[in-house]
C-alpha positions in Angstrom: -165.8 -80.1 18.4 -169.4 -79.1 18.9 -168.6 -75.4 18.5 -166.7 -76.2 15.2 -169.8 -78.1 13.9 -172.0 -75.1 14.7 -169.5 -72.7 13.0 -169.3 -74.9 9.9 -173.1 -75.0 9.7 -173.4 -71.2 10.1 -170.8 -70.7 7.3 -172.5 -73.0 4.9 -175.9 -71.4 5.6 -174.4 -67.9 5.2 -172.8 -68.8 1.9 -176.0 -70.5 0.6 -178.2 -67.5 1.6 -175.7 -64.9 0.2 -176.0 -66.7 -3.1 -179.7 -67.2 -3.0 -179.4 -71.0 -3.2 -181.9 -73.5 -1.8 -180.8 -76.7 0.1 -181.6 -78.7 -3.1 -179.4 -76.4 -5.3 -176.5 -76.8 -2.8 -177.1 -80.6 -2.8 -176.9 -80.6 -6.7 -173.7 -78.5 -6.7 -171.9 -80.5 -4.0 -173.2 -84.1 -4.5 -174.1 -84.1 -0.7 -177.7 -85.0 0.1 -180.2 -82.2 0.9 -180.9 -83.9 4.3 -177.2 -83.9 5.2 -176.7 -80.2 4.2 -179.7 -79.3 6.4 -178.3 -81.3 9.3 -174.9 -79.7 8.9 -176.4 -76.2 8.7 -178.4 -76.9 12.0 -175.3 -78.1 13.7 -176.8 -81.6 14.1 -174.1 -83.4 12.2 -170.3 -83.5 12.4 -169.3 -83.7 8.7 -166.3 -85.6 7.6 -163.4 -84.0 5.9 -164.5 -85.6 2.6 -168.0 -84.1 2.9 -166.5 -80.7 3.7 -164.3 -80.9 0.6 -167.3 -81.8 -1.5 -169.1 -78.8 -0.1 -166.1 -76.4 -0.6 -165.5 -77.6 -4.2 -169.2 -77.5 -5.1 -169.6 -74.0 -3.7 -166.2 -72.9 -5.1 -164.9 -71.7 -1.7 -161.8 -72.6 0.2 -161.9 -75.4 2.7 -160.8 -73.0 5.5 -163.7 -70.7 4.8 -166.1 -73.3 6.0 -164.2 -73.5 9.3 -163.4 -70.0 10.2 -165.3 -67.8 12.5 -166.2 -64.6 10.7 -166.8 -61.1 11.9 -169.1 -59.7 9.3 -167.2 -56.4 9.1 -163.6 -57.4 9.6 -161.3 -60.1 8.3 -157.7 -60.1 9.4 -155.3 -62.3 7.4 -151.6 -62.7 8.4 -149.8 -63.9 5.2 -147.2 -65.7 7.2 -150.0 -67.9 8.5 -151.2 -68.9 5.1 -149.9 -71.9 3.2 -147.8 -70.6 0.2 -147.9 -72.1 -3.3 -144.4 -72.5 -4.8 -143.4 -72.3 -8.5 -140.1 -71.9 -10.4 -138.1 -74.0 -7.9 -139.4 -72.0 -5.0 -138.5 -68.6 -6.4 -142.1 -67.7 -7.2 -144.1 -67.8 -3.9 -147.9 -67.1 -3.8 -149.7 -66.5 -0.5 -153.5 -66.7 -1.0 -154.9 -63.8 1.1 -158.6 -63.5 0.2 -159.9 -66.5 -1.8 -162.1 -66.2 -4.8 -165.7 -65.4 -4.1 -168.1 -65.7 -7.1 -170.3 -62.9 -5.7 -167.3 -60.4 -5.5 -165.5 -61.8 -8.6 -162.0 -61.2 -7.3 -159.2 -62.8 -5.3 -156.1 -61.4 -3.7 -152.5 -62.7 -3.2 -149.2 -61.6 -1.8 -146.5 -62.7 -4.3 -142.8 -62.9 -3.6 -140.3 -63.3 -6.4 -136.8 -64.3 -5.4 -133.8 -63.2 -7.5 -133.7 -64.9 -11.0 -137.4 -65.7 -10.7 -139.2 -66.3 -14.0 -142.8 -67.4 -13.9 -145.0 -67.7 -17.0 -148.7 -67.7 -17.1 -150.3 -68.8 -20.5 -153.2 -66.4 -19.9 -156.5 -66.5 -18.1 -160.0 -66.6 -19.7 -161.0 -63.5 -21.7 -162.3 -60.7 -19.4 -159.9 -61.5 -16.5 -157.8 -58.5 -15.3 -154.8 -58.5 -13.0 -153.9 -55.6 -10.7 -150.4 -55.6 -9.3 -148.7 -53.2 -6.9 -145.0 -53.6 -6.1 -144.4 -53.3 -2.3 -140.7 -54.0 -2.3 -138.0 -54.5 -4.9 -138.5 -54.3 -8.7 -140.5 -56.5 -11.0 -140.6 -56.9 -14.7 -143.8 -58.1 -16.4 -143.8 -59.3 -19.9 -147.2 -59.2 -21.6 -147.2 -60.7 -25.1 -143.8 -59.3 -26.3 -143.7 -56.0 -24.4 -141.9 -55.5 -21.1 -143.0 -53.3 -18.2 -140.6 -52.3 -15.5 -142.2 -51.7 -12.1 -140.3 -50.3 -9.1 -141.4 -50.2 -5.5 -144.7 -48.3 -5.3 -145.6 -48.8 -9.0 -148.8 -50.5 -10.0 -150.1 -52.1 -13.2 -153.4 -53.3 -14.5 -153.8 -55.5 -17.6 -156.1 -57.8 -19.5 -154.8 -61.1 -18.3 -156.1 -63.3 -21.1 -152.8 -62.6 -22.9 -149.8 -64.7 -22.0 -147.7 -62.9 -19.4 -144.5 -63.5 -17.5 -143.2 -62.2 -14.1 -139.5 -61.7 -13.9 -137.2 -60.6 -11.1 -133.9 -59.7 -12.7 -132.4 -58.1 -9.7 -130.5 -59.7 -6.8 -133.1 -58.6 -4.2 -136.5 -60.2 -3.5 -139.5 -58.5 -5.1 -142.8 -58.4 -3.2 -146.1 -57.5 -4.7 -149.8 -57.5 -4.0 -151.9 -59.0 -6.7 -155.6 -58.9 -7.3 -157.3 -60.9 -10.0 -160.7 -59.7 -11.2 -163.0 -62.1 -13.0 -165.6 -59.6 -14.1 -165.9 -60.6 -17.7 -165.3 -64.3 -17.6 
């Protein structure tokens, strides 16, 4: 447990320094005392799950990013080890791959659409863009009232503040890589 406490402290300190934040600013963002943040960063305190959630939410990072041991140059993610998010009665499956980082302004997902999948997104804030590459199967994307047919190997980029819908009208699963860029929001 001691090694985990040290790792958590290192991750919080790294995130704070990458963003140019003081201990006081992190305290304000997270509602965790400045003293507690300092103790955690130094590995002198074993934070509770509730405290870690406050820190993760305040810094807008995933809970797991506070726990993981990072290699500064390489991150390996195995999608089958991630916890999927299900929609459309389990026909639209999203695997979070690289979580949102406000410094980079993007996040990445693997998305699987089972046959007869229909998932609608009402639109993101203005300035958000989606980049999608179909890895297997076929995917139809409806943006406003226009349809775009994408086959394996095809890619699309679009301004995602418009309502859009993902459709798998085939009897084979479609798999795609999705990157959402928050540059203008």
